[in-house]
BAGULUM-95388 format. One record per residue (C-alpha): x, y, z. Coordinates in steps of 0.5 Angstrom, whole numbers, padded with zeros to 4 digits, always signed. Layout:
<recs>
XYZ/...
</recs>
This chain:
<recs>
-0177+0104+0034/-0181+0103+0041/-0180+0096+0041/-0173+0096+0039/-0169+0096+0045/-0165+0102+0047/-0158+0098+0046/-0161+0095+0039/-0163+0102+0037/-0156+0105+0039/-0152+0101+0036/-0156+0101+0029/-0154+0109+0030/-0147+0108+0031/-0146+0103+0025/-0149+0109+0021/-0145+0114+0023/-0139+0109+0022/-0141+0108+0015/-0141+0116+0014/-0135+0117+0017/-0131+0111+0013/-0133+0115+0006/-0128+0119+0007/-0123+0115+0009/-0119+0110+0004/-0123+0104+0002/-0118+0099+0005/-0120+0102+0012/-0127+0098+0011/-0123+0092+0012/-0120+0094+0019/-0127+0096+0021/-0130+0089+0018/-0123+0085+0021/-0125+0088+0028/-0133+0088+0028/-0133+0081+0032/-0128+0083+0038/-0130+0090+0039/-0137+0094+0041/-0140+0099+0036/-0138+0105+0040/-0131+0103+0040/-0131+0102+0033/-0134+0109+0032/-0129+0112+0037/-0124+0108+0032/-0127+0111+0026/-0127+0119+0029/-0119+0118+0031/-0117+0115+0024/-0121+0121+0021/-0116+0125+0025/-0110+0122+0023/-0111+0121+0016/-0112+0129+0015/-0106+0130+0019/-0102+0126+0014/-0105+0128+0008/-0105+0136+0010/-0099+0136+0015/-0094+0131+0012/-0091+0129+0005/-0092+0122+0007/-0097+0121+0001/-0096+0127-0003/-0099+0127-0010/-0104+0121-0007/-0111+0121-0007/-0114+0119+0000/-0120+0115-0003/-0115+0111-0008/-0110+0110-0003/-0108+0103-0002/-0106+0100+0004/-0099+0097+0003/-0097+0105+0002/-0098+0105+0010/-0091+0102+0010/-0089+0110+0008/-0091+0112+0015/-0085+0112+0019/-0085+0112+0027/-0083+0120+0027/-0090+0121+0023/-0093+0118+0029/-0090+0121+0034/-0091+0128+0031/-0098+0127+0030/-0098+0125+0038/-0096+0133+0038/-0101+0135+0034/-0106+0133+0038/-0104+0138+0043/-0108+0143+0039/-0110+0143+0032/-0115+0145+0027/-0121+0140+0025/-0125+0139+0019/-0130+0144+0021/-0125+0150+0023/-0126+0148+0030/-0119+0148+0035/-0119+0142+0038/-0115+0139+0044/-0112+0133+0047/-0110+0131+0054/-0105+0126+0055/-0111+0121+0056/-0114+0124+0049/-0107+0123+0046/-0107+0116+0049/-0114+0114+0046/-0112+0116+0039/-0105+0113+0039/-0108+0106+0042/-0113+0107+0035/-0107+0108+0031/-0103+0101+0034/-0110+0097+0033/-0110+0100+0026/-0103+0098+0024/-0102+0092+0028/-0108+0089+0024/-0105+0090+0017/-0098+0088+0020/-0101+0081+0022/-0104+0080+0015/-0097+0081+0012/-0100+0088+0008/-0094+0092+0011/-0087+0089+0013/-0087+0093+0020/-0091+0096+0025/-0088+0102+0027/-0093+0104+0031/-0091+0100+0037/-0084+0104+0037/-0088+0110+0040/-0089+0110+0047/-0095+0112+0050/-0096+0118+0054/-0095+0118+0061/-0102+0118+0065/-0102+0122+0072/-0107+0119+0076/-0113+0123+0077/-0116+0124+0084/-0123+0122+0085/-0128+0128+0085/-0134+0125+0089/-0140+0128+0093/-0139+0127+0101/-0145+0125+0105/-0147+0132+0107/-0147+0134+0099/-0151+0128+0097/-0156+0129+0102/-0156+0137+0100/-0157+0135+0093/-0163+0131+0094/-0166+0135+0098/-0165+0141+0093/-0168+0136+0087/-0174+0135+0092/-0175+0143+0094/-0173+0146+0087/-0168+0151+0091/-0164+0155+0087/-0167+0154+0080/-0168+0160+0076/-0176+0162+0075/-0175+0158+0068/-0173+0152+0071/-0177+0152+0076/-0183+0151+0071/-0180+0145+0069/-0178+0143+0076/-0186+0142+0077/-0186+0137+0072/-0180+0133+0073/-0179+0133+0080/-0180+0126+0081/-0177+0123+0076/-0171+0127+0078/-0171+0125+0085/-0171+0117+0083/-0167+0118+0077/-0161+0121+0082/-0163+0116+0087/-0162+0111+0083/-0155+0113+0080/-0153+0115+0087/-0156+0109+0091/-0153+0104+0085/-0147+0107+0081/-0150+0106+0075/-0147+0108+0069/-0151+0113+0065/-0152+0108+0059/-0154+0103+0064/-0159+0108+0067/-0163+0111+0061/-0163+0103+0057/-0168+0102+0063/-0175+0099+0062/-0180+0099+0066/-0180+0091+0065/-0173+0091+0068/-0175+0092+0075/-0177+0087+0080/-0179+0091+0087/-0180+0083+0090/-0173+0083+0090/-0171+0091+0089/-0167+0089+0083/-0166+0091+0077/-0164+0088+0070/-0159+0092+0067/-0154+0091+0061/-0147+0092+0062/-0141+0095+0057/-0140+0089+0053/-0148+0087+0052/-0147+0082+0059/-0154+0083+0063/-0154+0082+0070/-0159+0084+0076/-0157+0089+0081/-0160+0090+0088/-0162+0097+0091/-0164+0100+0097/-0171+0101+0100/-0169+0108+0099/-0168+0107+0092/-0175+0104+0092/-0179+0109+0095/-0177+0114+0090/-0178+0109+0084/-0185+0108+0086/-0187+0114+0087/-0184+0116+0080/-0187+0111+0077/-0194+0112+0080/-0194+0119+0077/-0191+0116+0070/-0196+0111+0069/-0202+0116+0069/-0199+0120+0063/-0203+0117+0057/-0197+0119+0052/-0193+0114+0055/-0197+0108+0055/-0193+0105+0049/-0187+0108+0051/-0182+0102+0055/-0177+0107+0058/-0177+0108+0065/-0174+0115+0065/-0178+0119+0059/-0176+0127+0057/-0182+0132+0057/-0182+0130+0050/-0185+0123+0052/-0179+0120+0049/-0174+0115+0052/-0169+0121+0056/-0162+0121+0053/-0155+0121+0056/-0154+0128+0054/-0160+0130+0058/-0158+0126+0064/-0151+0130+0064/-0155+0137+0064/-0159+0134+0069/-0154+0133+0074/-0150+0139+0073/-0157+0143+0074/-0158+0141+0081/-0150+0140+0083/-0148+0146+0081/-0152+0149+0086/-0150+0145+0092/-0143+0145+0090/-0141+0150+0085/-0133+0149+0085/-0134+0141+0084/-0136+0139+0076/-0141+0134+0078/-0142+0129+0072/-0146+0122+0072/-0139+0119+0073/-0138+0123+0079/-0144+0120+0082/-0142+0113+0080/-0136+0115+0084/-0139+0117+0090/-0143+0111+0090/-0136+0107+0089/-0132+0111+0095/-0138+0110+0100/-0139+0103+0098/-0131+0102+0099/-0131+0106+0106/-0137+0101+0108/-0134+0094+0106/-0127+0095+0105/-0127+0090+0100/-0125+0092+0093/-0127+0086+0090/-0135+0087+0092/-0134+0095+0089/-0131+0092+0082/-0137+0087+0082/-0142+0092+0083/-0139+0098+0078/-0139+0092+0073/-0131+0093+0073/-0129+0087+0068/-0121+0088+0072/-0121+0089+0079/-0114+0093+0078/-0119+0098+0074/-0122+0099+0081/-0116+0099+0085/-0113+0105+0081/-0119+0109+0083/-0120+0108+0089/-0113+0106+0092/-0113+0113+0096/-0119+0111+0100/-0114+0105+0103/-0111+0110+0108/-0118+0111+0111/-0118+0104+0112/-0112+0103+0115/-0112+0108+0120/-0119+0106+0122/-0116+0099+0123/-0110+0101+0127/-0115+0103+0132/-0118+0097+0132/-0112+0092+0136/-0111+0094+0143/-0105+0092+0146/-0107+0093+0153/-0114+0092+0156/
</recs>
């Protein structure tokens, strides 16, 4: 797999997971996944699969819609038996339910909205192909989503975080032992996240050959598969050069293309990066739940405050729709407006 790109390998794993889940769903679900294959990512389809498994478990075990039916022989036209009320009750059911493994699962308004979006896509597909006479899912209102405040690190917290990564201050005795081996990697990784706003998937997908220090640029693969060059500062360059100098001395990593590797000498995983960020950030700011995405928000916030240009922020963060950026960073506009108000002088 070492000659296979991170994204190809990830997509292959997602496809295998989808096929496994489909074995527990009605056979006509295969038609839906085939139909949306060219317009969705493997991750989107995997989430569809997870959501539909919950939906059909609800229909078969919490309603009488398919009473006496076998899930494996269910026909697509029988979806017409699902009414608007069933889907509305499903959304309520998602507040707290027991999954197939007996674990209690809960969903916030955003989790419910995503699962309803899956049901809508599913019913829309079969309605457009005249398999069912109506698409009742469109009559179910989306849960109201309340705006979330942007959680990010302040300037002094960023400095403290990087200083702690360098010193190992506050780590437990067990963690200190690992810190000696991973310090330069961790500094480079967190400096890169904080200095570019990379998504965690973009970060772990980087190879050594994706870096060009002549232009201080990274070739990254965005959501959707588009490749772009993202630029970084000299501060980020110093951290990367320091880490890479150490990395290339490890003979066990000679054939590993990944930029950031684990102590097992394999490409680091998104989950490992999440744990790494939590380990250091919880020391600096224990009351904030800092994740790699919050480091992305930290960069986006700083960039917006520095430039005041929402379009630059959207482009650098890789948002396809600038409205997505506005929604997340509009609150910062107050600071910019206040600053602008003091720049206009009425009298000399």
